[in-house]
C-alpha positions in Angstrom: 0.0 0.0 0.0 1.6 3.3 -1.1 -1.2 5.6 -0.1 -3.1 6.8 3.0 -6.6 8.1 3.1 -8.7 10.7 4.9 -12.5 10.9 4.8 -14.6 13.8 6.2 -18.3 14.0 6.3 -19.8 17.3 5.2 -22.8 18.4 7.3 -25.5 21.0 6.7 -23.4 23.5 8.8 -20.5 23.2 6.3 -22.4 24.1 3.1 -21.5 27.2 1.1 -17.7 26.9 1.7 -15.0 26.5 -0.9 -13.6 23.0 -0.6 -9.9 24.1 -0.3 -10.7 26.5 2.5 -13.0 24.0 4.3 -10.4 21.2 4.2 -7.5 23.4 5.3 -9.6 24.3 8.4 -10.6 20.7 9.1 -7.3 19.1 8.6 -4.5 20.6 10.7 -1.7 18.5 9.4 -2.2 19.5 5.7 -1.6 23.0 4.4 -4.0 24.7 2.0 -1.3 24.7 -0.7 -1.0 21.0 -0.3 -4.7 20.5 -0.5 -4.8 22.6 -3.7 -2.1 20.4 -5.1 -4.0 17.2 -4.2 -7.1 18.7 -6.0 -5.0 19.4 -9.1 -3.7 15.8 -9.0 -7.3 14.6 -8.8 -6.8 13.0 -5.4 -9.9 14.6 -3.8 -13.4 13.1 -4.3 -16.8 14.3 -3.1 -19.6 11.8 -3.1 -17.4 9.6 -5.3 -16.9 12.3 -7.9 -13.4 13.7 -8.6 -13.2 17.4 -7.6 -11.4 19.4 -10.4 -11.4 22.9 -9.0 -10.1 24.3 -5.7 -13.0 26.8 -5.8 -15.6 24.1 -5.8 -18.5 25.2 -3.4 -19.9 22.6 -1.1 -23.7 22.6 -1.8 -24.7 19.2 -0.5 -24.0 17.0 2.4 -21.8 14.0 1.8 -18.4 12.5 2.2 -15.1 13.9 1.0 -12.5 11.3 0.3 -8.8 12.3 0.0 -6.0 10.1 -1.4 -2.8 10.9 0.3 0.2 9.5 -1.7 3.1 8.7 0.6 6.1 10.9 0.2 8.4 9.9 -2.5 11.8 8.7 -1.4 14.2 11.6 -1.5 17.1 11.3 -4.0 18.8 14.2 -2.4 22.1 13.1 -0.8 23.0 14.4 2.7 26.2 16.4 2.6 28.4 17.3 5.5 28.6 21.1 5.8 29.7 23.7 8.4 26.3 25.1 9.2 26.0 28.2 11.3 23.3 27.0 13.7 21.9 29.8 15.8 19.3 27.7 17.6 18.0 24.1 17.5 15.5 21.9 19.3 13.4 18.8 18.5 10.9 20.9 16.4 12.9 23.4 14.5 16.3 24.8 13.6 17.4 28.4 12.9 20.3 28.8 10.5 22.5 31.8 9.7 23.0 31.1 6.0 26.1 32.3 4.2 25.9 34.0 0.8 26.5 31.9 -2.3 24.5 29.0 -0.9 21.3 27.9 -2.5 18.6 27.0 0.0 17.0 24.0 -1.7 17.7 21.9 -4.8 16.2 22.9 -8.1 16.6 22.2 -11.8 20.2 21.4 -12.5 21.3 21.8 -8.9 20.5 19.0 -6.5 23.8 19.0 -4.5 25.6 21.3 -2.2 22.4 23.2 -1.1 21.4 24.1 2.4 18.9 21.2 2.3 21.7 18.7 1.6 23.5 20.0 4.7 20.4 19.9 6.8 19.6 16.3 5.8 23.1 15.3 7.0 22.9 17.3 10.3 19.3 16.3 11.1 19.8 12.7 10.0 16.8 13.1 7.6 14.6 14.4 10.4 12.9 17.3 8.5 9.2 17.9 7.8 7.9 16.4 4.6 5.4 19.1 3.6 7.9 21.0 1.4 8.1 17.9 -0.8 11.0 15.8 -1.9 13.2 18.8 -2.9 12.3 21.1 0.0 12.1 19.1 3.2 11.7 21.4 6.2 11.9 24.6 4.1 9.2 27.0 5.4 10.7 30.1 3.6 13.9 30.9 1.8 16.3 33.7 1.0 18.2 34.2 -2.2 21.4 32.4 -3.0 23.5 35.7 -2.9 21.7 36.9 0.3 23.0 35.9 3.7 21.1 35.6 7.0 18.6 33.9 9.2 15.9 31.4 8.2 13.9 28.9 10.2 13.5 25.3 9.2 10.9 22.8 10.4 11.6 19.3 11.6 8.0 18.1 11.8 4.8 18.7 9.8 2.9 20.4 12.7 5.7 22.9 13.1 5.9 23.5 9.4 2.2 24.1 9.0 2.1 26.4 12.0 5.1 28.5 10.8 3.7 28.6 7.3 0.4 30.1 8.8 2.4 32.7 10.8 4.1 33.7 7.5 0.7 33.9 5.7 -0.8 35.9 8.6 2.2 38.3 8.6 3.1 37.4 12.2 6.7 36.6 11.5 9.1 39.5 12.2 11.9 39.8 9.6 14.5 42.6 9.5 17.1 43.0 6.8 20.2 45.2 6.4 21.1 46.4 2.9 23.6 48.7 1.3 22.9 51.0 -1.7 24.9 53.6 -3.7 21.9 55.9 -4.1 19.4 57.2 -1.6 15.7 56.5 -1.4 13.4 59.6 -1.5 13.1 59.8 2.3 15.2 58.6 5.2 12.4 56.4 6.3 9.1 55.2 4.7 7.0 52.4 3.4 7.2 51.1 -0.1 3.9 49.9 -1.5 4.3 48.2 -4.9 2.6 45.0 -6.1 5.1 42.5 -7.6 4.7 40.1 -10.5 7.0 38.1 -12.8 8.6 40.1 -15.6 7.2 39.5 -19.1 10.6 39.9 -20.6 12.7 37.8 -18.2 11.0 35.0 -16.3 13.8 34.9 -13.7 13.1 38.5 -12.7 10.3 40.2 -10.8 8.9 43.6 -11.4 6.7 46.2 -9.7 3.3 46.3 -11.4 -0.1 48.1 -11.3 -2.1 47.8 -8.0 -4.7 45.5 -9.7 -2.0 43.1 -10.8 0.5 40.7 -9.2 0.7 40.2 -5.4 0.7 42.8 -2.7 4.2 43.7 -1.5 5.0 46.1 1.4 8.5 47.0 2.6 9.2 49.4 5.5 12.7 51.0 5.5 14.9 53.2 7.8 18.2 54.8 6.9 20.7 53.7 9.4 23.9 55.4 8.1 24.9 57.5 5.2 28.4 58.1 3.8 28.8 60.9 1.3 31.7 61.2 -1.3 30.3 64.0 -3.3 26.9 65.4 -4.3 26.5 62.6 -6.8 27.4 59.5 -4.9 26.8 58.1 -1.5 26.8 54.8 0.3 23.7 54.1 2.5 23.0 51.4 5.1 19.2 50.7 5.3 17.2 48.5 7.7 14.2 47.0 6.1 11.1 45.3 7.7 9.1 43.0 5.5 5.4 43.3 5.9 5.0 40.8 3.1 7.4 38.2 1.7 7.4 38.2 -2.1 10.2 36.8 -4.3 13.1 39.3 -4.5 10.9 41.9 -2.7 13.5 44.3 -1.2 15.7 44.0 -4.3 12.8 44.8 -6.6 11.4 47.7 -4.5 14.8 49.4 -4.1 15.6 49.0 -7.8 12.2 50.4 -8.7 13.0 53.6 -6.8 16.4 53.8 -8.5 18.4 52.7 -5.5 19.5 49.2 -6.4 21.3 47.1 -3.8 25.1 47.0 -4.0 26.3 43.9 -5.9 22.8 43.0 -7.2 23.6 42.2 -10.9 20.1 41.2 -11.6 18.3 44.4 -10.6 21.2 46.9 -10.5 23.9 48.2 -12.8 27.7 47.7 -13.1 29.6 49.9 -10.7 32.3 51.9 -12.3 35.4 53.2 -10.5 36.1 56.9 -10.6 33.7 58.7 -8.3 34.4 56.3 -5.5 37.8 56.7 -3.7 40.1 53.9 -4.9 40.5 52.2 -1.5 36.8 52.1 -1.1 36.2 50.7 -4.6 38.8 48.0 -4.0 36.9 46.8 -0.9 33.6 46.9 -2.8 35.1 45.1 -5.7 36.8 42.4 -3.6 34.1 41.8 -0.9 31.0 42.1 -3.0 31.5 42.3 -6.8 34.1 39.5 -7.2 32.3 37.4 -4.6 29.1 38.0 -6.6 27.1 38.6 -3.5 24.5 41.3 -3.0 24.7 43.6 0.1 21.5 42.2 1.6 21.5 40.3 4.9 18.5 38.8 6.8 19.6 40.1 10.2 16.6 39.3 12.5 13.7 36.8 12.6 11.0 36.4 15.2 8.1 34.0 15.6 5.9 32.1 18.1 7.3 28.6 18.7 4.6 26.3 17.5 5.1 23.7 20.2 6.5 25.6 23.1 4.1 28.6 22.4 6.9 30.9 23.3 8.0 34.1 21.4 11.4 33.5 19.9 13.6 36.3 18.4 17.0 35.9 16.9 19.5 38.5 15.6 22.7 37.7 13.7 25.9 39.7 13.5 26.6 41.6 10.2 28.7 39.7 7.7 32.4 40.5 7.8 32.3 42.3 4.4 29.6 44.7 5.7 31.8 45.5 8.7 34.9 46.0 6.7 33.1 48.4 4.3 31.5 50.3 7.1 34.9 50.7 8.9 36.5 51.9 5.7 33.8 54.6 5.2 34.1 56.2 8.7 35.8 59.4 7.3 32.9 59.9 4.9 30.1 59.6 7.4 27.4 62.2 7.0 26.2 63.4 10.4 
């Protein structure tokens, strides 16, 4: 037997609801996204008829029958890595990811990802909700971004954390460096985001009636001024939503791309920047092909302990080195 089953009886009190919403509320161990996937795979039946749409409205009493395929055996190989573990217990693990490390395997890259390292460290003990390629992964940060992320070891923890992300209850603070200023020293960027029509690997700000809502709050921490045309800025960002490339897209849209972001920025040319500063930027960011974006803080309610957890990481060395080299240019 390679499948499990769940059956639920729909009563008169349940009528009028969408089936995906109804099932996600009835079954704690399965996320709504997973339920939608099962519907698309034709694994959900109502009164012996296959449900073909997640928006199907329950209009009659009867029995919902769900086929639950057992997780496929992972072909991802555990890999020994030096993981920077900030916190760990039997339910979850908080990692301070270094830049140039992919979070989970994808097309053409199934080895040397954070998941490979986690599988080795946790002896395979990660939640299965993320699927074969993303065990334990509740959220992710870009390859060239460093910083904190939380990983689930069991399905209950994974579902609970996913809901906290969905309900915007997770606290996430980033530090980034730009070579141009935003319009104000602090503010909130409202800009829906969708995939670019011209490059499917890029995201873009779109009209309010398109894409997904994206909100970034920012504060200028420090400014270093070389001349009236060029400055280096350290910003703290708070994510109110968590869209793909959100901070990078928002800052680029306001003509203040993040240092080292080749996808959304422009090549940096020496000349206006003092030579010693440019050498540090070139060596620590450009040649390393890392963007100056670091997920510095993360806070959440522990799903099992029901305790508020908050973690803050130190700035990466390259951020510190650049900041120290800029002291003579600090704008007070």
